[in-house]
N, C-alpha and C positions, 0 to 999 in steps of 0.2 A: 299357526291358524294356516287352513287350506286358503287362499284367495277363492272369492266367489266368481272369479273368471280364470281360472290359471292357465299359464303358459309353460309347456312344458318342454327341455332340453335333452335329449340323449343320444345316446351312442352308442353299435358292437362291433366290433371286429369280429364277424363270424361267417362259416362259411355260406354260404347261397346256392344251391344247385340251378334254379331256375329263378333268376332278379324277375324275369318277368312275368311270369307267372305269382311270385309273391308282390310283386310293387301292386297288381292288376286287386290281390287281397287285401292291401293296406289301402287302395283307393275305397274297395267297396266297402271296408269295415268305415272309414274316415267318414267317406257319406252318412252313410246309415247314423253315425255318431254328431252331424254337422259340422262336422271340426273343421277349422282352416287352419293353413301351415305350408310344411316342406318335407316331404322324404325324399331322400337322393336313399337308393338299394345298387349295388353292387354286389356281386360273386365272395369279393369280402365283406358285404356286413350291411349295414343300416346308421343310417344317420339322421335324426329330425327334430323339426319342431314345431311343435302343434298346438292351439289354443282354440277352447272352447265351454263350455258351463263344465261345473266341478263333477256332474255326474258323470257327462259324456266324457272326461278326459278319466275318469275313474274306468269305465266300461273300457277304454281304449286300452290304456296300463294292465287292467284282469287280460284283455285276450292277447296281448302281447307277451304275457307273462308264460300264458301257456304254453307258446314256444319254448321246447325243453332250449334251444340256442339263447332264446334271449331270458331267460327264468331270473336269471341274476343281473337283468340291464339294469343301470344306475340312473333315474330320472332323477332329473334337476326340476324344481318348480320355481316358480315367479308370478308374479301379479300384472292380468293384463285387462281387455277389454274388447268388446265384439270389432274394436277398430285395428285390434293387433295386428292380424293375418287378412288381407282383402279376399283370399281365396284360398285352393289347397290345389296344391301343385305335388306330383309323386310322380318321380323321372327315374331310368332306369341312366345309371351313369358309369365309365367304367372305375372310379373310384369314389368312394362313399366322402373323403375328401382329396381336393385334383394337388395331389403333390407332381406329378408328373415325372417322378426320380426314380423310374425304374421300379423292378421288382424289391421291393424293402415289407420288412416282417415286421410287423410294429413291436414297437418296444413296452414291454409290461414289468418287465423282470426289476426297472430301475425306478418305480413311481412310489413317489416321498404322500403321506395322509399332507393336509396343511398344515396341522401341528408340529411334524419332524423336519419342514420341507422349509416352516419359518422358524425352527430352531437352527438351522445351518445356517442361514440367512445370517442370522443372527451370531453364532458361535464362531464362524469357521472365517477369518478372514479371507482367504483366498476364492470364497466365491464370488460368480458374477451372474447376477440376473439376469435371464436374458429372456425380450419378447418375441415371439415367433410370428406373433399375428401381422395383418398390414396394418402401414403407416397412419392411414387417418383412422385408426383402433387405436392405436397409443398416441396421436394427439389427444382424443378424447381423456386417458385414463392409462395407469400404469402404473408397476411401482416402483419406488422412488430407485433413485440411481439406474435403474432396469436400459441394457443395453435395447435398442429398438433396433430392428431392419427394416431398411428402407426398399420394401417392397411392396408393389401395386394388389397383388394378389400372390397366394399362398406357393403358385405353381413357381413362383420366381424364385423360391430359397430356393435349391439345387446349384443355383450360380450365385448365389449372394454368398453361399458359403465360405467362398476363399475369402471374403473381405473380411472374416470375424477371424483369421487363422493364428490371430493374437491370442487368441483365448484356445487355443488347443491343452495348455499346460495347467492352465484353471480348473477349477469345479465350478461346472457351470447348471444354473440352477433353472430352466427355463420353464414358461408356462404361456398361456392360452386363455379363450373362453371358456370352455369345456372337457379341455384333455383332448379332445381328439384330434387336433395337429398335431401335440407334443407325440404324440406316439410313434408317428412316422418320422418327426422331427430327429424327434431321442436320435430312433434306429439312422436316419439319415448321416446326422453329427458323428455317431460313431463309428459311422463306415468310413465317414475322410481324417479318419483318425484322434479324434477327439477324445481322450482319455479315461475323463469326470464326469458324466454327464446324467442329470436327473430331472425327474418332472413332477410337475404338483398336479397330484392325483385329483383331478373333478374341477381341475384349471379354476381360474378366478371364482367362477359363481360359490365353489363348495368353501374358498380361502372365507369370501367374503359373509357366507354364514355363519364360521366361525370366530373369524378377526374383525369384521368388518370393516372397517379405514384402515387397519391399523398398516403401515407402512404403504398403502397404497393411496394413489392421489389424482384427483376425477372422478369418470363417471366411466360405464362399461358400455362398450358398444356392442349391441345386439343385430341381429340382423331379419330386423323384421321392422314396424309402424312405429315402436319405441323411440328405435335409434339408439337409445342411451339408457342404462336404468342406473341405481343411483344408491348407496346406503346414506340417510340422512347425516347422521351422526357421523361428526369431526370431520365432513366434509373438507376439502382440500379441491377446488378447480382448480382444474391445468386448462382446461381447453379455451382456445385462441383464436378470435377471428381471424382467417387467411390473410383479411385483407389490412385493416384496422387494428389488430391485436387484440380489441377490444374479449373480457371474457363471454365463452359461448359452448354454449355445449349441443347447439344445433347443426346438424347438416342437411345441407343442400347436394344434390348434383351440380354437377356442371352444365349450364345451360345450351351450350355445342354438345350435341346430342355423340359426335363422333371423336368426341372424349367419354364425356359424363360423370367422371372422378367426383367422388363423394369428399367433400371438404369441408369446414365450418365457418359458418357466417352468421353473426349477429344479426334480429331482426332491424339494429337498428342502422347498421351496415345499409342494408337491401334497400328501406326504404332513404336514404343518404342519395343513394346510386345506384341502379337498375345496372350500371354495367359491373356490379358487385358479384350479380347472378353468374358471371364467367368465373372459371379460376383463375388461380394467377398464373397458369404457365399459359393457359389460353390469353390471357390479356398481354403476356408477355411477347407473343405472336404476333399481337394486334389486333386481335379478335374482342368485339366489346357487344353490348346488348343488340345495337341496330345489324350487326354481322355475322354472330352466331347462328350456325345449323343447328336447329331446333323443330321438333316436330310439335303440333297441337295436339288438342284433346280431339277424342272420336268424335268425327261432325263435322271438324274447324280444319279448315286449310291448311296444310303444310307451309311452313317458312323456310326460307333458305336466304341464305347470304344474299348479297347482291355487291 
């Protein structure tokens, strides 16, 4: 069933000769359809997530697929509402997902459909499931026994690979949310000498459409106001409050704006102690609610540490 207010997730690596011109056309199209969300455009392609009425989303997909470069683009759909995105952002970037790993041609020859990826995980005892998302994403949800990367941003992955040298002789089954990061991560790992690397085509989103929470634990982090989405059936919650270890799927940004890192914080913990609005690392440095540097909402005076 198509949601009343769908959220679409899509990307494709394809040559874009004039990213600025294409971005302007995309912005005009989205504004005409009253769509909100984020689109990143580079010479290497497009990466987007948008929300709007079902009719507007249908019109956008039809228009995008009329472009021969994106006629076969994979569109993933989930349910949102009018608050999913506060505004529309269309930007031109050097990369549609920032790896900063040099000139890497994304891998596509080693993609496995969810059924084959799952089968290899089950039947091949030499496999290692690798999560190439950011650390805060894997705290909310991940595949059982997955190796997670201790990185705050995808661009940190090239430096982190050396810490995974012990997996070089293993069969690596990597995954991310929708697939875009795996295409570059796979190429990076193979270039670094990993001999057997496979990626989950369509990412967590496509896997859960077919298999729900089988081998999956927790919720899937998404980069919009929803923060996480979940398959209700057989849900195994794993998100833990960073301060109290209570089960939670609630993300907040560290109150200290120079940090601003996302972390899990239960509502009960926040009510008990406002200092918990500061992430554990900043608290260890001596900051608390009174001394954190943060900016008040528009129209109010900025507050800084004293």
